[in-house]
C-alpha positions as CSV (number, residue, x, y, z in Angstrom):
1,P,65.2,81.0,104.1
2,S,67.6,83.9,103.8
3,C,70.5,82.4,105.6
4,L,71.7,79.0,107.1
5,A,70.2,79.9,110.5
6,D,66.7,79.7,108.9
7,I,67.2,76.1,107.9
8,P,66.5,73.4,110.4
9,E,68.6,70.2,110.8
10,W,66.9,67.1,109.4
11,N,67.4,63.4,109.9
12,F,67.3,60.3,107.8
13,D,67.7,56.5,107.8
14,G,71.3,55.8,107.1
15,S,70.6,52.2,106.4
16,S,68.9,53.3,103.2
17,T,72.1,54.8,101.9
18,A,74.6,52.2,103.2
19,Q,75.9,54.7,105.7
20,A,74.6,53.0,108.8
21,E,73.5,49.6,110.2
22,G,69.7,49.1,110.4
23,S,69.8,48.5,114.1
24,N,71.0,52.1,114.8
25,S,70.5,54.1,111.6
26,D,69.5,57.7,112.6
27,M,71.7,60.2,110.9
28,F,71.6,64.0,110.9
29,L,71.8,66.5,108.0
30,V,73.4,69.7,109.2
31,P,73.1,72.6,106.7
32,V,76.5,74.2,105.8
33,C,75.9,76.0,102.5
34,M,72.9,77.4,100.6
35,F,72.4,78.1,96.9
36,R,69.5,79.3,94.7
37,D,67.6,76.4,93.2
38,P,67.9,76.6,89.4
39,F,65.3,73.8,88.9
40,C,62.4,74.9,91.1
41,L,63.5,78.5,90.8
42,D,63.2,81.3,93.4
43,P,62.4,81.4,96.3
44,N,63.5,77.7,96.6
45,K,67.0,76.7,97.7
46,L,69.5,73.9,97.3
47,V,71.2,73.2,100.6
48,L,74.5,71.3,101.0
49,C,74.7,69.4,104.3
50,E,77.2,67.6,106.4
51,V,76.2,64.2,107.7
52,L,76.5,63.3,111.4
53,K,75.9,59.9,113.0
54,Y,73.4,59.2,115.8
55,N,76.0,60.2,118.3
56,R,76.7,63.5,116.5
57,K,80.1,62.4,115.3
58,P,80.9,62.8,111.6
59,A,79.9,60.0,109.3
60,E,82.7,58.1,107.7
61,T,81.7,59.6,104.3
62,N,81.8,63.1,105.8
63,L,85.3,64.3,104.7
64,R,84.2,67.9,104.8
65,H,84.3,68.0,108.6
66,T,88.0,67.3,108.8
67,C,88.7,69.6,105.8
68,K,86.9,72.5,107.5
69,K,89.1,72.1,110.6
70,V,92.2,72.3,108.5
71,M,90.9,75.3,106.5
72,D,90.1,77.1,109.8
73,L,93.7,76.5,111.0
74,V,95.2,78.1,107.9
75,K,92.6,80.8,107.3
76,D,95.2,83.6,107.9
77,S,97.1,82.3,104.8
78,H,93.9,82.9,102.7
79,P,94.3,79.7,100.6
80,W,92.7,80.1,97.2
81,F,91.7,77.1,95.0
82,G,90.6,76.8,91.5
83,M,89.5,73.3,90.4
84,E,89.0,72.0,86.8
85,Q,86.5,69.1,86.7
86,E,86.6,66.8,83.7
87,Y,83.8,64.5,83.0
88,T,82.4,62.3,80.2
89,L,78.8,62.1,78.9
90,L,77.4,58.6,78.5
91,G,74.2,57.2,77.2
92,I,72.1,55.1,79.6
93,N,73.8,52.1,78.0
94,G,77.2,53.3,79.3
95,H,78.4,54.1,75.8
96,P,79.9,57.6,75.3
97,Y,77.2,60.0,74.1
98,G,77.2,60.7,70.4
99,W,79.7,57.9,69.5
100,P,78.7,55.4,66.8
101,D,76.8,52.5,68.3
102,N,79.1,49.9,66.8
103,G,82.4,51.7,66.4
104,F,84.5,54.6,67.4
105,P,84.9,58.3,66.3
106,G,88.0,59.4,64.5
107,P,91.3,59.7,66.4
108,Q,91.8,62.4,69.0
109,G,93.0,65.8,67.8
110,P,90.2,67.9,66.5
111,Y,87.9,67.6,69.5
112,Y,89.7,69.7,72.2
113,C,88.0,73.1,72.5
114,G,86.3,72.1,69.2
115,V,83.3,73.5,67.5
116,G,80.9,71.8,65.0
117,A,78.5,68.9,65.2
118,D,81.1,66.5,64.0
119,K,83.6,67.6,66.7
120,V,81.6,68.1,69.9
121,Y,78.7,66.2,71.4
122,G,76.4,67.5,74.0
123,R,77.1,71.3,74.1
124,D,73.4,72.0,74.9
125,I,73.8,69.9,78.0
126,V,77.0,71.6,79.0
127,E,75.6,75.1,78.6
128,S,72.5,74.2,80.5
129,H,74.7,73.1,83.4
130,Y,76.7,76.3,83.1
131,K,73.6,78.5,83.2
132,A,72.1,76.5,86.1
133,C,75.3,77.0,88.1
134,L,75.3,80.7,87.4
135,Y,71.7,80.9,88.6
136,A,72.5,78.9,91.7
137,G,75.4,81.2,92.7
138,V,78.1,78.6,92.2
139,K,81.4,80.2,91.4
140,I,81.8,78.5,88.0
141,C,84.2,80.4,85.7
142,G,84.6,78.4,82.5
143,T,84.0,75.3,80.4
144,N,85.5,73.6,77.4
145,A,85.3,70.5,75.3
146,E,88.0,68.1,76.2
147,V,90.4,65.8,74.2
148,M,88.1,62.8,73.9
149,P,84.8,63.4,72.1
150,S,81.8,63.6,74.6
151,Q,84.3,64.6,77.3
152,W,84.0,68.1,78.8
153,E,85.4,70.2,81.6
154,F,84.1,73.0,83.8
155,Q,86.1,75.2,86.2
156,V,85.1,76.5,89.6
157,G,87.0,79.2,91.5
158,P,88.9,81.0,92.7
159,C,87.3,80.1,96.1
160,E,88.9,80.5,99.5
161,G,89.1,77.7,102.0
162,I,86.2,75.3,102.5
163,E,84.1,77.3,100.0
164,M,86.0,75.5,97.2
165,G,84.7,72.1,98.2
166,D,81.1,73.3,98.8
167,H,81.0,75.0,95.3
168,L,82.6,72.1,93.5
169,W,80.2,69.5,95.0
170,M,77.2,71.6,94.3
171,A,78.4,72.0,90.7
172,R,78.7,68.2,90.4
173,F,75.2,67.8,91.9
174,I,73.8,70.2,89.4
175,L,75.6,68.5,86.5
176,H,74.1,65.1,87.4
177,R,70.6,66.7,87.8
178,V,70.9,68.5,84.4
179,C,72.0,65.3,82.7
180,E,69.0,63.6,84.1
181,D,66.7,66.0,82.1
182,F,68.6,65.1,78.9
183,G,68.5,61.3,79.5
184,V,72.3,61.0,79.7
185,V,74.8,60.2,82.5
186,A,77.8,62.2,83.5
187,T,80.7,60.1,84.8
188,L,83.8,61.3,86.7
189,D,85.6,58.0,86.1
190,P,89.3,58.7,85.4
191,K,89.4,56.3,82.4
192,P,85.9,55.8,81.0
193,M,87.2,54.3,77.7
194,T,90.2,52.0,77.7
195,G,92.9,52.3,75.0
196,N,94.2,55.4,73.4
197,W,91.5,57.7,74.7
198,N,92.0,60.6,77.0
199,G,91.4,60.0,80.8
200,A,89.6,62.5,83.0
201,G,90.7,64.2,86.2
202,C,90.0,67.1,88.5
203,H,93.0,69.5,88.4
204,T,93.6,71.7,91.4
205,N,95.2,75.2,91.2
206,Y,96.3,76.5,94.6
207,S,97.9,79.5,96.2
208,T,98.4,81.2,99.6
209,E,98.6,84.9,100.1
210,E,102.4,84.6,100.4
211,M,102.6,82.9,97.0
212,R,100.5,85.7,95.4
213,R,102.8,88.5,96.6
214,E,105.9,89.8,95.0
215,G,108.6,87.2,95.5
216,G,106.1,84.5,96.0
217,L,108.0,82.0,93.9
218,K,110.2,80.9,96.9
219,H,107.0,80.1,98.8
220,I,105.7,78.0,95.9
221,E,109.0,76.1,95.7
222,A,109.0,75.5,99.4
223,A,105.5,74.1,99.2
224,I,106.5,71.8,96.3
225,E,109.4,70.5,98.3
226,K,107.0,69.6,101.2
227,L,104.6,67.9,98.9
228,S,107.3,65.8,97.3
229,K,108.0,64.1,100.6
230,R,104.4,62.9,100.8
231,H,103.7,62.0,97.2
232,D,102.6,58.4,97.7
233,Y,100.3,59.3,100.5
234,H,98.7,62.1,98.5
235,I,98.1,59.8,95.5
236,C,96.2,57.4,97.9
237,V,93.8,60.1,99.0
238,Y,93.3,62.0,95.7
239,A,91.3,59.2,94.2
240,P,88.9,56.6,95.6
241,R,90.0,53.1,96.5
242,G,93.4,54.1,97.7
243,G,94.4,55.7,94.4
244,R,93.8,52.6,92.3
245,D,91.3,54.4,90.1
246,Q,93.9,57.1,89.5
247,S,96.4,54.5,88.3
248,R,94.1,53.6,85.4
249,R,94.3,57.1,84.1
250,P,97.8,57.7,82.7
251,T,98.6,56.4,79.2
């Protein structure tokens, strides 16, 4: 396929994925974004899809559908996003990759943006993910070792509108797929290790065309004022389970 129009819709049994009842489980996969496949290589493709229910309405897990409507409404503002996804590498046993089996590494401090086998664990995994994203056409733009050992971050963007979500989700998919080849697991959990160990998040950088122009600071301050009135609501939707996962993250 050379474009989305070349890709047919497909269907699947939603009861197999806990997205539908077995009595009425037909669900549709509607292609929305296409990338080069870094695993099977050209001419193969990876295709991101939206999920619709049997009646062609968005599945409950399909949050892209609503987001796309909002992004279309504000397209004249040319909203740009850059997102920084932190994650932690774990062994199959759930223990952080590279940590001692029966103990802990030294205190945090030398690991952030570190170098050396005693400072960073899993760089070969991280760089394989980076190269796979570049091959795919994901707008990945950076990566670094994070504060906790075996914790990393990659950055995607700037992307405009719905493209941000599409590229971030594909980068996440590729991350999990690369980790599979190395026999490790990547977790996006906001607090994978309790105690005085760094949490993980996905930080969002955002601007509109007005904010990027000369004198844009007043538009930034106006947006912050609007956000402040909806703080509790936003926290509830930023993290799964009504924000309860997010509440575990701060120290």
